[in-house]
N, CA, C and O atoms as a Tinker XYZ file with bonds, in Angstrom:
   484  protein
     1  N    -11.444000    5.688000   -6.970000    73     2
     2  CA   -11.983000    6.105000   -6.076000    64     1     3
     3  C    -12.711000    4.875000   -5.157000    63     2     4     5
     4  O    -12.678000    4.898000   -3.927000    81     3
     5  N    -13.252000    3.993000   -5.793000    73     3     6
     6  CA   -13.526000    2.997000   -5.149000    64     5     7
     7  C    -12.596000    2.147000   -3.847000    63     6     8     9
     8  O    -12.877000    1.737000   -2.721000    81     7
     9  N    -11.283000    2.159000   -4.765000    73     7    10
    10  CA   -10.469000    1.216000   -4.216000    64     9    11
    11  C     -9.643000    1.929000   -3.283000    63    10    12    13
    12  O     -8.850000    1.330000   -2.557000    81    11
    13  N     -9.789000    3.209000   -3.261000    73    11    14
    14  CA    -9.123000    4.082000   -2.315000    64    13    15
    15  C     -9.948000    3.603000   -1.055000    63    14    16    17
    16  O     -9.563000    2.856000   -0.156000    81    15
    17  N    -11.048000    4.150000   -1.193000    73    15    18
    18  CA   -11.961000    3.548000   -0.058000    64    17    19
    19  C    -12.339000    2.370000    0.346000    63    18    20    21
    20  O    -13.066000    2.093000    1.299000    81    19
    21  N    -11.810000    1.663000   -0.427000    73    19    22
    22  CA   -11.840000   -0.204000    0.471000    64    21    23
    23  C    -10.498000   -0.203000    1.066000    63    22    24    25
    24  O    -10.313000   -0.993000    1.992000    81    23
    25  N     -9.446000    0.620000    0.655000    73    23    26
    26  CA    -7.964000    0.561000    1.501000    64    25    27
    27  C     -8.197000    1.791000    2.728000    63    26    28    29
    28  O     -7.571000    2.061000    3.752000    81    27
    29  N     -8.985000    2.169000    2.307000    73    27    30
    30  CA    -9.005000    3.182000    4.003000    64    29    31
    31  C    -10.188000    2.106000    4.888000    63    30    32    33
    32  O     -9.847000    2.303000    6.055000    81    31
    33  N    -10.850000    1.542000    4.914000    73    31    34
    34  CA   -11.355000    1.023000    5.308000    64    33    35
    35  C    -11.196000   -0.609000    5.675000    63    34    36    37
    36  O    -11.979000   -1.252000    6.375000    81    35
    37  N     -9.992000   -1.108000    5.029000    73    35    38
    38  CA    -9.480000   -2.142000    4.959000    64    37    39
    39  C     -8.115000   -1.485000    6.652000    63    38    40    41
    40  O     -7.780000   -2.177000    7.613000    81    39
    41  N     -7.720000   -0.073000    6.364000    73    39    42
    42  CA    -6.741000    0.045000    7.044000    64    41    43
    43  C     -7.831000    0.049000    9.142000    63    42    44    45
    44  O     -7.439000   -0.324000   10.247000    81    43
    45  N     -9.304000    0.723000    8.620000    73    43    46
    46  CA    -9.565000    0.996000    9.892000    64    45    47
    47  C    -10.336000   -0.741000   10.735000    63    46    48    49
    48  O    -10.574000   -1.123000   11.881000    81    47
    49  N    -10.449000   -1.214000    9.571000    73    47    50
    50  CA   -10.730000   -2.924000   10.224000    64    49    51
    51  C     -9.444000   -3.356000   10.527000    63    50    52    53
    52  O     -9.450000   -4.028000   11.558000    81    51
    53  N     -8.110000   -3.203000    9.920000    73    51    54
    54  CA    -6.862000   -3.779000   10.638000    64    53    55
    55  C     -6.906000   -3.478000   12.381000    63    54    56    57
    56  O     -6.562000   -4.274000   13.254000    81    55
    57  N     -7.405000   -2.165000   12.556000    73    55    58
    58  CA    -7.105000   -1.600000   13.490000    64    57    59
    59  C     -7.722000   -1.905000   14.475000    63    58    60    61
    60  O     -7.126000   -1.908000   15.552000    81    59
    61  N     -8.929000   -2.210000   14.418000    73    59    62
    62  CA    -9.688000   -2.686000   15.112000    64    61    63
    63  C    -10.046000   -3.911000   15.419000    63    62    64    65
    64  O    -10.795000   -4.305000   16.313000    81    63
    65  N     -9.259000   -4.679000   14.346000    73    63    66
    66  CA    -8.986000   -5.674000   14.681000    64    65    67
    67  C     -7.911000   -6.595000   15.671000    63    66    68    69
    68  O     -7.990000   -7.686000   16.237000    81    67
    69  N     -6.679000   -5.331000   15.528000    73    67    70
    70  CA    -5.870000   -5.774000   16.559000    64    69    71
    71  C     -5.866000   -5.084000   17.689000    63    70    72    73
    72  O     -4.869000   -5.099000   18.410000    81    71
    73  N     -7.203000   -4.237000   18.076000    73    71    74
    74  CA    -7.401000   -3.729000   19.639000    64    73    75
    75  C     -8.541000   -5.029000   20.114000    63    74    76    77
    76  O     -8.441000   -5.518000   21.239000    81    75
    77  N     -9.372000   -5.404000   19.353000    73    75    78
    78  CA    -9.921000   -6.600000   19.796000    64    77    79
    79  C     -9.407000   -7.872000   19.849000    63    78    80    81
    80  O    -10.074000   -8.690000   20.482000    81    79
    81  N     -8.258000   -8.286000   19.275000    73    79    82
    82  CA    -7.395000   -9.600000   19.717000    64    81    83
    83  C     -6.598000   -9.063000   21.108000    63    82    84    85
    84  O     -6.771000   -9.657000   22.173000    81    83
    85  N     -5.824000   -8.041000   21.018000    73    83    86
    86  CA    -5.283000   -7.911000   22.448000    64    85    87
    87  C     -6.081000   -7.094000   23.100000    63    86    88    89
    88  O     -5.513000   -6.157000   23.660000    81    87
    89  N     -7.659000   -7.188000   23.237000    73    87    90
    90  CA    -8.348000   -6.614000   24.683000    64    89    91
    91  C     -8.667000   -8.085000   25.433000    63    90    92    93
    92  O     -8.812000   -8.208000   26.650000    81    91
    93  N     -8.761000   -9.362000   24.278000    73    91    94
    94  CA    -9.165000  -10.687000   25.102000    64    93    95
    95  C     -8.297000  -11.184000   26.150000    63    94    96    97
    96  O     -7.109000  -11.429000   25.936000    81    95
    97  N     -8.790000  -11.321000   27.148000    73    95    98
    98  CA    -8.065000  -12.035000   28.306000    64    97    99
    99  C     -7.652000  -13.143000   28.214000    63    98   100   101
   100  O     -8.450000  -13.962000   27.759000    81    99
   101  N     -6.681000  -13.487000   28.479000    73    99   102
   102  CA    -5.772000  -14.876000   27.788000    64   101   103
   103  C     -5.214000  -15.477000   29.104000    63   102   104   105
   104  O     -4.941000  -14.760000   30.067000    81   103
   105  N     -5.052000  -16.864000   29.105000    73   103   106
   106  CA    -4.524000  -17.598000   30.401000    64   105   107
   107  C     -3.352000  -16.942000   30.914000    63   106   108   109
   108  O     -3.260000  -17.128000   32.128000    81   107
   109  N     -2.229000  -16.095000   30.340000    73   107   110
   110  CA    -1.200000  -15.581000   30.956000    64   109   111
   111  C     -1.620000  -13.940000   31.137000    63   110   112   113
   112  O     -0.682000  -13.184000   31.392000    81   111
   113  N     -2.700000  -13.474000   31.043000    73   111   114
   114  CA    -2.929000  -12.066000   31.257000    64   113   115
   115  C     -2.797000  -11.051000   29.794000    63   114   116   117
   116  O     -2.046000  -11.463000   28.910000    81   115
   117  N     -3.492000   -9.826000   29.593000    73   115   118
   118  CA    -3.035000   -9.257000   28.078000    64   117   119
   119  C     -3.483000   -8.072000   27.988000    63   118   120   121
   120  O     -4.110000   -7.801000   29.012000    81   119
   121  N     -3.468000   -7.369000   27.375000    73   119   122
   122  CA    -3.544000   -5.589000   27.370000    64   121   123
   123  C     -4.679000   -5.403000   28.544000    63   122   124   125
   124  O     -4.654000   -4.450000   29.323000    81   123
   125  N     -5.791000   -6.554000   28.576000    73   123   126
   126  CA    -7.291000   -5.895000   29.063000    64   125   127
   127  C     -6.853000   -5.640000   30.468000    63   126   128   129
   128  O     -7.458000   -4.774000   31.101000    81   127
   129  N     -5.836000   -6.316000   31.049000    73   127   130
   130  CA    -5.976000   -5.835000   32.704000    64   129   131
   131  C     -5.182000   -4.268000   33.000000    63   130   132   133
   132  O     -5.324000   -3.693000   34.079000    81   131
   133  N     -4.342000   -3.699000   31.874000    73   131   134
   134  CA    -3.970000   -2.666000   31.841000    64   133   135
   135  C     -4.702000   -1.660000   31.531000    63   134   136   137
   136  O     -4.444000   -0.704000   32.264000    81   135
   137  N     -5.649000   -1.407000   30.631000    73   135   138
   138  CA    -6.184000   -0.274000   30.323000    64   137   139
   139  C     -8.111000   -0.463000   30.539000    63   138   140   141
   140  O     -8.763000   -0.788000   29.546000    81   139
   141  N     -8.370000   -0.376000   31.029000    73   139   142
   142  CA    -9.962000   -0.766000   31.540000    64   141   143
   143  C    -10.415000   -2.024000   31.528000    63   142   144   145
   144  O    -11.576000   -2.274000   31.203000    81   143
   145  N     -9.552000   -2.949000   31.880000    73   143   146
   146  CA   -10.220000   -4.242000   31.571000    64   145   147
   147  C    -10.464000   -4.677000   32.629000    63   146   148   149
   148  O    -10.846000   -5.847000   32.634000    81   147
   149  N    -10.351000   -3.905000   34.058000    73   147   150
   150  CA   -11.774000   -4.368000   35.106000    64   149   151
   151  C    -12.753000   -3.766000   34.455000    63   150   152   153
   152  O    -13.571000   -4.517000   33.923000    81   151
   153  N    -12.889000   -2.752000   34.357000    73   151   154
   154  CA   -14.103000   -1.956000   33.876000    64   153   155
   155  C    -14.935000   -2.526000   32.773000    63   154   156   157
   156  O    -16.142000   -2.300000   32.695000    81   155
   157  N    -14.321000   -3.221000   31.976000    73   155   158
   158  CA   -14.912000   -3.993000   31.071000    64   157   159
   159  C    -15.868000   -5.308000   31.553000    63   158   160   161
   160  O    -16.990000   -5.598000   31.136000    81   159
   161  N    -15.125000   -5.940000   32.478000    73   159   162
   162  CA   -15.968000   -6.990000   33.235000    64   161   163
   163  C    -17.040000   -6.220000   33.814000    63   162   164   165
   164  O    -18.163000   -6.669000   33.584000    81   163
   165  N    -16.988000   -5.414000   34.348000    73   163   166
   166  CA   -18.617000   -4.886000   35.338000    64   165   167
   167  C    -19.542000   -4.313000   34.074000    63   166   168   169
   168  O    -20.772000   -4.301000   34.033000    81   167
   169  N    -18.594000   -3.831000   33.035000    73   167   170
   170  CA   -19.677000   -3.340000   32.119000    64   169   171
   171  C    -20.375000   -4.139000   31.450000    63   170   172   173
   172  O    -21.461000   -3.747000   31.022000    81   171
   173  N    -19.889000   -5.568000   31.172000    73   171   174
   174  CA   -20.254000   -6.496000   30.338000    64   173   175
   175  C    -20.869000   -7.875000   31.098000    63   174   176   177
   176  O    -21.545000   -8.813000   30.675000    81   175
   177  N    -20.240000   -7.504000   32.586000    73   175   178
   178  CA   -20.846000   -9.052000   33.375000    64   177   179
   179  C    -19.504000   -9.562000   33.165000    63   178   180   181
   180  O    -18.645000   -9.020000   32.469000    81   179
   181  N    -19.366000  -10.829000   33.929000    73   179   182
   182  CA   -18.414000  -11.797000   33.930000    64   181   183
   183  C    -17.695000  -12.455000   32.577000    63   182   184   185
   184  O    -16.524000  -12.362000   32.210000    81   183
   185  N    -18.437000  -12.917000   32.176000    73   183   186
   186  CA   -18.604000  -13.380000   31.107000    64   185   187
   187  C    -18.815000  -12.643000   29.466000    63   186   188   189
   188  O    -18.500000  -13.115000   28.374000    81   187
   189  N    -19.381000  -11.497000   29.757000    73   187   190
   190  CA   -19.992000  -10.605000   28.630000    64   189   191
   191  C    -19.053000  -10.211000   27.728000    63   190   192   193
   192  O    -19.124000  -10.218000   26.499000    81   191
   193  N    -17.769000   -9.713000   28.761000    73   191   194
   194  CA   -16.782000   -9.139000   27.679000    64   193   195
   195  C    -16.267000  -10.272000   26.810000    63   194   196   197
   196  O    -16.260000  -10.236000   25.580000    81   195
   197  N    -15.912000  -11.104000   27.425000    73   195   198
   198  CA   -15.159000  -12.186000   26.747000    64   197   199
   199  C    -15.775000  -12.730000   25.309000    63   198   200   201
   200  O    -15.274000  -12.839000   24.190000    81   199
   201  N    -17.130000  -13.033000   25.861000    73   199   202
   202  CA   -18.015000  -13.340000   24.488000    64   201   203
   203  C    -18.593000  -12.142000   23.805000    63   202   204   205
   204  O    -19.162000  -12.458000   22.760000    81   203
   205  N    -18.623000  -10.775000   24.093000    73   203   206
   206  CA   -18.504000   -9.645000   23.084000    64   205   207
   207  C    -17.461000   -9.423000   22.216000    63   206   208   209
   208  O    -17.625000   -9.271000   21.005000    81   207
   209  N    -16.029000   -9.388000   22.964000    73   207   210
   210  CA   -14.719000   -9.603000   22.088000    64   209   211
   211  C    -14.476000  -10.481000   21.292000    63   210   212   213
   212  O    -13.774000  -10.352000   20.289000    81   211
   213  N    -15.216000  -11.796000   21.776000    73   211   214
   214  CA   -15.101000  -13.087000   20.342000    64   213   215
   215  C    -15.630000  -12.656000   19.367000    63   214   216   217
   216  O    -15.174000  -12.575000   18.226000    81   215
   217  N    -16.918000  -12.265000   19.880000    73   215   218
   218  CA   -17.782000  -11.908000   18.497000    64   217   219
   219  C    -16.971000  -10.982000   17.499000    63   218   220   221
   220  O    -16.618000  -11.283000   16.358000    81   219
   221  N    -16.760000   -9.841000   18.141000    73   219   222
   222  CA   -16.388000   -8.903000   17.401000    64   221   223
   223  C    -15.380000   -9.330000   16.510000    63   222   224   225
   224  O    -15.439000   -9.173000   15.290000    81   223
   225  N    -14.073000  -10.092000   17.375000    73   223   226
   226  CA   -13.038000  -10.336000   16.646000    64   225   227
   227  C    -13.413000  -10.981000   15.270000    63   226   228   229
   228  O    -13.095000  -10.601000   14.144000    81   227
   229  N    -14.495000  -12.516000   15.810000    73   227   230
   230  CA   -15.030000  -12.790000   14.385000    64   229   231
   231  C    -15.573000  -12.134000   13.215000    63   230   232   233
   232  O    -15.240000  -12.456000   12.074000    81   231
   233  N    -16.531000  -11.079000   13.522000    73   231   234
   234  CA   -17.096000  -10.242000   12.448000    64   233   235
   235  C    -15.687000   -9.368000   12.086000    63   234   236   237
   236  O    -15.426000   -9.180000   10.897000    81   235
   237  N    -15.186000   -9.074000   12.670000    73   235   238
   238  CA   -13.972000   -8.006000   11.994000    64   237   239
   239  C    -12.694000   -9.212000   10.783000    63   238   240   241
   240  O    -11.960000   -8.867000    9.857000    81   239
   241  N    -12.892000  -10.282000   11.248000    73   239   242
   242  CA   -11.790000  -11.174000   11.020000    64   241   243
   243  C    -12.420000  -11.539000    9.321000    63   242   244   245
   244  O    -11.744000  -11.739000    8.312000    81   243
   245  N    -13.806000  -11.533000    9.454000    73   243   246
   246  CA   -14.659000  -12.047000    8.160000    64   245   247
   247  C    -14.453000  -10.443000    7.269000    63   246   248   249
   248  O    -13.876000  -10.349000    6.186000    81   247
   249  N    -14.957000   -9.503000    7.885000    73   247   250
   250  CA   -14.683000   -8.512000    7.010000    64   249   251
   251  C    -13.440000   -7.849000    6.989000    63   250   252   253
   252  O    -13.509000   -6.693000    6.572000    81   251
   253  N    -12.682000   -8.120000    7.214000    73   251   254
   254  CA   -11.207000   -8.117000    6.605000    64   253   255
   255  C    -10.751000   -8.891000    5.452000    63   254   256   257
   256  O    -10.073000   -8.365000    4.570000    81   255
   257  N    -11.192000  -10.464000    5.417000    73   255   258
   258  CA   -11.002000  -10.988000    4.206000    64   257   259
   259  C    -12.093000  -10.958000    3.341000    63   258   260   261
   260  O    -11.954000  -11.496000    2.243000    81   259
   261  N    -13.071000  -10.470000    3.608000    73   259   262
   262  CA   -14.092000  -10.441000    2.445000    64   261   263
   263  C    -13.610000   -8.591000    1.736000    63   262   264   265
   264  O    -13.810000   -8.254000    0.568000    81   263
   265  N    -13.194000   -7.995000    2.448000    73   263   266
   266  CA   -12.236000   -6.105000    1.920000    64   265   267
   267  C    -11.497000   -6.752000    0.983000    63   266   268   269
   268  O    -11.752000   -6.719000   -0.221000    81   267
   269  N    -10.317000   -7.518000    1.632000    73   267   270
   270  CA    -9.072000   -8.119000    1.036000    64   269   271
   271  C     -9.139000   -8.698000   -0.453000    63   270   272   273
   272  O     -8.475000   -8.401000   -1.446000    81   271
   273  N    -10.228000   -9.679000   -0.257000    73   271   274
   274  CA   -11.030000  -10.363000   -1.745000    64   273   275
   275  C    -11.628000   -9.631000   -2.429000    63   274   276   277
   276  O    -11.463000   -9.709000   -3.647000    81   275
   277  N    -12.351000   -8.858000   -1.981000    73   275   278
   278  CA   -12.932000   -7.447000   -3.022000    64   277   279
   279  C    -12.084000   -6.656000   -3.387000    63   278   280   281
   280  O    -12.415000   -6.069000   -4.417000    81   279
   281  N    -10.620000   -6.234000   -2.781000    73   279   282
   282  CA    -9.581000   -5.294000   -3.027000    64   281   283
   283  C     -9.129000   -5.902000   -4.326000    63   282   284   285
   284  O     -8.973000   -5.266000   -5.368000    81   283
   285  N     -8.877000   -7.553000   -4.125000    73   283   286
   286  CA    -8.292000   -8.376000   -5.160000    64   285   287
   287  C     -8.827000   -8.801000   -6.333000    63   286   288   289
   288  O     -8.136000   -9.197000   -7.272000    81   287
   289  N    -10.095000   -8.740000   -6.341000    73   287   290
   290  CA   -11.196000   -8.881000   -7.866000    64   289   291
   291  C    -10.782000   -6.975000   -8.543000    63   290   292   293
   292  O    -10.463000   -6.759000   -9.712000    81   291
   293  N    -10.891000   -6.024000   -7.611000    73   291   294
   294  CA   -11.447000   -4.911000   -8.305000    64   293   295
   295  C     -9.908000   -4.520000   -9.086000    63   294   296   297
   296  O     -9.938000   -3.981000  -10.192000    81   295
   297  N     -8.581000   -4.840000   -8.414000    73   295   298
   298  CA    -7.549000   -4.908000   -8.627000    64   297   299
   299  C     -7.067000   -5.532000   -9.968000    63   298   300   301
   300  O     -6.306000   -5.065000  -10.816000    81   299
   301  N     -7.695000   -6.660000   -9.920000    73   299   302
   302  CA    -7.416000   -7.531000  -11.522000    64   301   303
   303  C     -8.198000   -6.687000  -12.613000    63   302   304   305
   304  O     -7.684000   -6.304000  -13.664000    81   303
   305  N     -9.271000   -6.491000  -12.298000    73   303   306
   306  CA   -10.220000   -5.782000  -13.126000    64   305   307
   307  C     -9.851000   -4.400000  -13.928000    63   306   308   309
   308  O    -10.686000   -3.751000  -14.558000    81   307
   309  N     -8.366000   -4.030000  -13.795000    73   307   310
   310  CA    -7.925000   -3.092000  -14.301000    64   309   311
   311  C     -7.836000   -2.725000  -15.953000    63   310   312   313
   312  O     -8.146000   -1.637000  -16.440000    81   311
   313  N     -7.436000   -3.671000  -16.542000    73   311   314
   314  CA    -7.037000   -3.970000  -17.744000    64   313   315
   315  C     -5.870000   -3.630000  -18.000000    63   314   316   317
   316  O     -5.380000   -4.149000  -19.002000    81   315
   317  N     -5.136000   -2.794000  -17.319000    73   315   318
   318  CA    -4.310000   -2.625000  -17.664000    64   317   319
   319  C     -2.903000   -3.970000  -17.231000    63   318   320   321
   320  O     -2.926000   -4.477000  -16.110000    81   319
   321  N     -2.051000   -4.291000  -18.026000    73   319   322
   322  CA    -0.914000   -5.638000  -17.463000    64   321   323
   323  C      0.525000   -5.157000  -17.005000    63   322   324   325
   324  O      1.307000   -5.859000  -16.365000    81   323
   325  N      0.794000   -3.673000  -17.484000    73   323   326
   326  CA     1.841000   -3.305000  -17.156000    64   325   327
   327  C      2.085000   -2.384000  -16.027000    63   326   328   329
   328  O      1.261000   -1.543000  -15.669000    81   327
   329  N      3.377000   -2.584000  -15.410000    73   327   330
   330  CA     3.921000   -2.054000  -14.060000    64   329   331
   331  C      3.873000   -0.283000  -14.319000    63   330   332   333
   332  O      4.210000    0.353000  -15.318000    81   331
   333  N      3.329000    0.185000  -13.031000    73   331   334
   334  CA     4.074000    1.847000  -13.460000    64   333   335
   335  C      5.300000    1.969000  -13.779000    63   334   336   337
   336  O      5.485000    3.174000  -13.606000    81   335
   337  N      6.161000    1.579000  -14.093000    73   335   338
   338  CA     7.195000    2.062000  -14.577000    64   337   339
   339  C      7.424000    1.732000  -15.835000    63   338   340   341
   340  O      8.163000    2.525000  -16.419000    81   339
   341  N      6.939000    0.585000  -16.623000    73   339   342
   342  CA     6.798000    0.440000  -18.151000    64   341   343
   343  C      5.818000    1.512000  -18.290000    63   342   344   345
   344  O      6.200000    2.518000  -18.888000    81   343
   345  N      4.778000    1.483000  -17.904000    73   343   346
   346  CA     3.976000    2.920000  -18.284000    64   345   347
   347  C      4.559000    4.027000  -18.593000    63   346   348   349
   348  O      4.302000    4.766000  -19.543000    81   347
   349  N      5.405000    4.150000  -17.729000    73   347   350
   350  CA     6.008000    5.909000  -17.468000    64   349   351
   351  C      6.867000    5.962000  -18.727000    63   350   352   353
   352  O      6.880000    6.902000  -19.522000    81   351
   353  N      7.793000    4.512000  -18.837000    73   351   354
   354  CA     8.579000    4.525000  -19.919000    64   353   355
   355  C      8.030000    4.443000  -21.455000    63   354   356   357
   356  O      8.522000    4.929000  -22.474000    81   355
   357  N      7.260000    3.936000  -21.341000    73   355   358
   358  CA     6.336000    4.063000  -22.780000    64   357   359
   359  C      5.880000    5.391000  -22.741000    63   358   360   361
   360  O      6.073000    5.900000  -23.845000    81   359
   361  N      5.389000    6.127000  -21.998000    73   359   362
   362  CA     4.728000    7.426000  -22.297000    64   361   363
   363  C      5.685000    8.483000  -22.351000    63   362   364   365
   364  O      5.487000    9.681000  -22.556000    81   363
   365  N      6.881000    7.796000  -22.113000    73   363   366
   366  CA     7.899000    8.863000  -22.128000    64   365   367
   367  C      8.504000    8.566000  -23.834000    63   366   368   369
   368  O      8.959000    9.440000  -24.573000    81   367
   369  N      8.384000    7.434000  -24.090000    73   367   370
   370  CA     8.869000    7.640000  -25.485000    64   369   371
   371  C      8.249000    7.970000  -26.582000    63   370   372   373
   372  O      8.768000    8.204000  -27.673000    81   371
   373  N      6.765000    7.998000  -26.211000    73   371   374
   374  CA     5.850000    8.546000  -27.178000    64   373   375
   375  C      5.698000   10.135000  -27.025000    63   374   376   377
   376  O      5.119000   10.912000  -27.784000    81   375
   377  N      6.481000   10.436000  -25.655000    73   375   378
   378  CA     5.944000   12.353000  -25.742000    64   377   379
   379  C      7.446000   12.968000  -26.261000    63   378   380   381
   380  O      7.501000   14.123000  -26.682000    81   379
   381  N      8.653000   12.113000  -26.201000    73   379   382
   382  CA    10.014000   12.823000  -26.808000    64   381   383
   383  C     10.885000   12.215000  -27.308000    63   382   384   385
   384  O     11.881000   11.915000  -26.650000    81   383
   385  N     10.686000   11.714000  -29.189000    73   383   386
   386  CA    11.478000   11.177000  -29.792000    64   385   387
   387  C     13.017000   10.944000  -29.415000    63   386   388   389
   388  O     13.095000   11.242000  -28.224000    81   387
   389  N     13.923000   10.660000  -29.748000    73   387   390
   390  CA    15.311000   10.103000  -29.514000    64   389   391
   391  C     16.120000   11.158000  -30.081000    63   390   392   393
   392  O     16.054000   11.072000  -31.307000    81   391
   393  N     17.156000   12.511000  -29.562000    73   391   394
   394  CA    17.464000   12.896000  -30.236000    64   393   395
   395  C     18.578000   12.121000  -30.715000    63   394   396   397
   396  O     19.038000   11.172000  -30.080000    81   395
   397  N     19.057000   12.546000  -31.927000    73   395   398
   398  CA    20.477000   11.913000  -33.031000    64   397   399
   399  C     21.514000   12.617000  -32.336000    63   398   400   401
   400  O     21.424000   13.665000  -31.696000    81   399
   401  N     22.693000   11.757000  -32.592000    73   399   402
   402  CA    23.966000   11.972000  -32.224000    64   401   403
   403  C     24.951000   13.004000  -33.111000    63   402   404   405
   404  O     25.511000   12.690000  -34.161000    81   403
   405  N     25.018000   14.122000  -32.541000    73   403   406
   406  CA    25.829000   15.389000  -32.919000    64   405   407
   407  C     26.961000   14.540000  -33.837000    63   406   408   409
   408  O     27.092000   13.374000  -33.466000    81   407
   409  N     27.814000   14.956000  -34.999000    73   407   410
   410  CA    28.638000   14.262000  -35.896000    64   409   411
   411  C     30.225000   14.965000  -35.306000    63   410   412   413
   412  O     30.361000   16.128000  -34.928000    81   411
   413  N     31.069000   14.151000  -35.346000    73   411   414
   414  CA    32.199000   14.636000  -34.743000    64   413   415
   415  C     32.607000   16.094000  -35.494000    63   414   416   417
   416  O     32.656000   17.055000  -34.725000    81   415
   417  N     32.829000   16.291000  -36.557000    73   415   418
   418  CA    32.983000   17.510000  -37.451000    64   417   419
   419  C     32.571000   19.360000  -36.959000    63   418   420   421
   420  O     33.083000   20.470000  -37.106000    81   419
   421  N     31.175000   18.673000  -36.239000    73   419   422
   422  CA    30.655000   20.206000  -36.024000    64   421   423
   423  C     30.724000   19.842000  -34.329000    63   422   424   425
   424  O     29.642000   20.020000  -33.768000    81   423
   425  N     31.580000   19.472000  -33.652000    73   423   426
   426  CA    31.441000   19.304000  -32.373000    64   425   427
   427  C     32.281000   20.611000  -31.795000    63   426   428   429
   428  O     33.388000   20.393000  -32.287000    81   427
   429  N     32.372000   21.503000  -31.249000    73   427   430
   430  CA    33.432000   22.320000  -31.035000    64   429   431
   431  C     34.404000   21.787000  -29.641000    63   430   432   433
   432  O     34.158000   21.059000  -28.680000    81   431
   433  N     35.306000   22.364000  -29.977000    73   431   434
   434  CA    36.801000   21.641000  -29.178000    64   433   435
   435  C     36.802000   22.151000  -27.981000    63   434   436   437
   436  O     36.918000   21.494000  -26.946000    81   435
   437  N     36.642000   23.628000  -28.074000    73   435   438
   438  CA    36.893000   24.791000  -27.088000    64   437   439
   439  C     35.735000   25.434000  -27.162000    63   438   440   441
   440  O     34.777000   25.112000  -27.865000    81   439
   441  N     35.857000   26.865000  -26.027000    73   439   442
   442  CA    34.722000   27.597000  -25.867000    64   441   443
   443  C     34.819000   28.559000  -27.062000    63   442   444   445
   444  O     34.004000   29.460000  -27.259000    81   443
   445  N     36.146000   28.233000  -28.042000    73   443   446
   446  CA    36.371000   29.645000  -29.003000    64   445   447
   447  C     35.732000   29.911000  -30.368000    63   446   448   449
   448  O     35.785000   30.883000  -31.122000    81   447
   449  N     34.837000   28.206000  -30.467000    73   447   450
   450  CA    33.742000   27.931000  -31.331000    64   449   451
   451  C     34.567000   27.090000  -32.426000    63   450   452   453
   452  O     33.942000   26.752000  -33.431000    81   451
   453  N     36.103000   26.675000  -32.300000    73   451   454
   454  CA    36.749000   25.967000  -33.853000    64   453   455
   455  C     36.162000   24.476000  -33.536000    63   454   456   457
   456  O     35.560000   24.126000  -32.520000    81   455
   457  N     36.344000   24.053000  -34.154000    73   455   458
   458  CA    35.720000   22.635000  -34.892000    64   457   459
   459  C     36.749000   21.846000  -34.573000    63   458   460   461
   460  O     37.845000   22.152000  -35.042000    81   459
   461  N     36.637000   20.627000  -33.685000    73   459   462
   462  CA    37.493000   19.464000  -33.415000    64   461   463
   463  C     38.211000   18.821000  -34.614000    63   462   464   465
   464  O     37.419000   18.419000  -35.467000    81   463
   465  N     39.195000   18.671000  -34.826000    73   463   466
   466  CA    39.573000   17.621000  -36.008000    64   465   467
   467  C     39.067000   16.364000  -35.974000    63   466   468   469
   468  O     38.629000   15.841000  -34.949000    81   467
   469  N     39.104000   15.864000  -37.016000    73   467   470
   470  CA    38.576000   14.251000  -37.045000    64   469   471
   471  C     39.641000   13.579000  -36.463000    63   470   472   473
   472  O     40.835000   13.850000  -36.586000    81   471
   473  N     39.127000   12.673000  -35.814000    73   471   474
   474  CA    40.033000   11.744000  -34.991000    64   473   475
   475  C     40.378000   10.475000  -35.658000    63   474   476   477
   476  O     39.347000   10.009000  -36.143000    81   475
   477  N     41.335000    9.769000  -35.871000    73   475   478
   478  CA    41.937000    8.813000  -36.903000    64   477   479
   479  C     41.499000    7.730000  -35.714000    63   478   480   481
   480  O     41.384000    8.118000  -34.552000    81   479
   481  N     41.269000    6.374000  -36.082000    73   479   482
   482  CA    41.258000    5.368000  -35.101000    64   481   483
   483  C     42.631000    4.686000  -35.066000    63   482   484
   484  O     42.845000    3.769000  -34.273000    81   483
């Protein structure tokens, strides 16, 4: 349950981090000029948008790293060292025993119910 919440939080942080990085203005121009770049400079002031986005990027990057570390710690404390496939194979093996191979004398040779003759090597 907690791990699922942390994964959802990680996805939200990732999207916000990408947006905050792309909205920052650079030397060659960026996405800030495409969608609302001029608007952010009037809302935050001439330099306010750049410092706000830089601070937001720093906070989101720190949250991203801390969330990664927390998820790594939680995932190592699960107690199970086997992979999902190994667990499925073990569960299958304990649920149904392996059937024995039928003998050659009782194997029907045709739909008529006749028994197959013994094969010589």
